[in-house]
C-alpha positions in Angstrom: 91.2 -57.3 -49.1 87.9 -55.5 -48.7 88.2 -53.9 -52.1 89.0 -57.2 -53.7 85.9 -58.7 -52.0 83.8 -55.8 -53.3 85.2 -56.3 -56.8 84.3 -60.0 -56.6 80.8 -59.1 -55.3 80.3 -56.7 -58.3 81.3 -59.4 -60.7 78.8 -61.8 -59.2 76.0 -59.2 -59.3 76.7 -58.4 -62.9 76.7 -62.1 -63.8 73.4 -62.5 -61.8 71.8 -59.7 -63.8 72.9 -61.1 -67.1 71.5 -64.5 -66.0 68.2 -63.1 -64.9 67.8 -61.0 -68.1 68.4 -64.2 -70.2 65.5 -65.8 -68.3 63.2 -62.9 -69.1 63.4 -60.9 -65.9 63.1 -57.2 -66.2 65.6 -55.5 -63.9 63.9 -52.6 -62.0 66.7 -51.6 -59.8 70.1 -52.6 -58.5 71.6 -51.9 -55.1 68.4 -50.4 -53.6 69.5 -48.8 -50.3 67.4 -48.2 -47.2 68.7 -47.4 -43.7 71.7 -49.7 -43.1 71.2 -52.2 -45.9 70.5 -52.9 -49.5 68.9 -55.3 -51.9 71.2 -56.3 -54.7 68.7 -56.8 -57.5 65.0 -56.1 -57.8 63.3 -57.5 -60.9 59.9 -58.4 -62.3 58.8 -61.5 -64.2 55.3 -62.6 -65.0 53.7 -60.1 -62.5 56.0 -61.3 -59.7 58.2 -58.7 -57.9 61.4 -60.5 -57.1 63.9 -59.3 -54.5 67.3 -61.0 -55.2 70.2 -61.4 -52.8 73.4 -62.2 -54.6 76.2 -64.0 -52.9 79.6 -64.5 -54.6 82.4 -66.5 -53.4 85.8 -67.6 -54.7 85.9 -70.8 -52.6 84.1 -72.4 -49.8 86.5 -71.6 -47.0 83.7 -69.9 -45.1 81.3 -72.8 -45.5 78.6 -73.6 -48.0 77.5 -70.5 -49.9 73.9 -71.7 -49.5 74.0 -70.7 -45.9 75.5 -67.3 -46.3 72.1 -65.5 -46.0 71.3 -66.1 -42.3 67.9 -65.3 -40.6 69.1 -61.9 -39.5 70.0 -60.9 -43.1 66.7 -62.3 -44.4 64.8 -60.2 -41.9 66.8 -57.1 -43.0 66.0 -57.8 -46.7 62.3 -58.1 -45.9 62.3 -54.7 -44.2 64.1 -53.1 -47.1 61.7 -54.7 -49.5 58.8 -53.2 -47.6 60.4 -49.8 -47.9 60.8 -50.3 -51.7 57.2 -51.3 -52.1 56.0 -48.4 -50.0 58.2 -45.9 -52.0 57.3 -47.2 -55.5 53.8 -48.8 -55.0 52.2 -46.3 -57.4 54.7 -47.1 -60.1 54.6 -50.9 -59.9 52.3 -53.6 -61.1 52.7 -57.0 -59.5 50.5 -59.8 -58.1 53.0 -61.6 -56.0 56.3 -61.0 -54.2 59.2 -63.5 -54.0 62.6 -63.5 -52.3 65.3 -65.3 -54.3 69.0 -66.0 -53.8 71.6 -66.2 -56.6 74.8 -67.9 -55.6 77.8 -67.3 -57.8 81.0 -69.3 -57.4 83.8 -67.4 -59.2 87.0 -69.2 -59.7 89.7 -68.7 -62.4 87.4 -66.3 -64.3 84.7 -69.0 -64.5 81.2 -68.6 -63.0 78.9 -71.2 -61.7 75.4 -69.8 -60.9 72.8 -71.4 -58.7 69.4 -69.7 -58.6 67.2 -70.5 -55.5 63.7 -69.3 -56.1 61.7 -68.6 -52.9 64.9 -68.9 -50.9 63.4 -67.4 -47.8 
């Protein structure tokens, strides 16, 4: 089951990247790891550095996908983002930082994407 969930997660991340690129985002990095966590996608658009958490579900058995990123996860993502900025500050140009969520519902090989800018 875990492997199946990881596969679904990867499908969702791939769809999120395609979606972002179509909107003009430049993907800097995927799956940036620090300590015990990761940020799914890091992108830049119009001098905004965007950290994106992608959540993919096949159904809503575990509740509304919009609530899948709880305050503890948000705090973890912020800490990882700080690490990324510290590590790559000399290689990046941005004026603003934003935290987005991309929610992907994946059923019967169909994808529905919802992009929440400034999600947290």
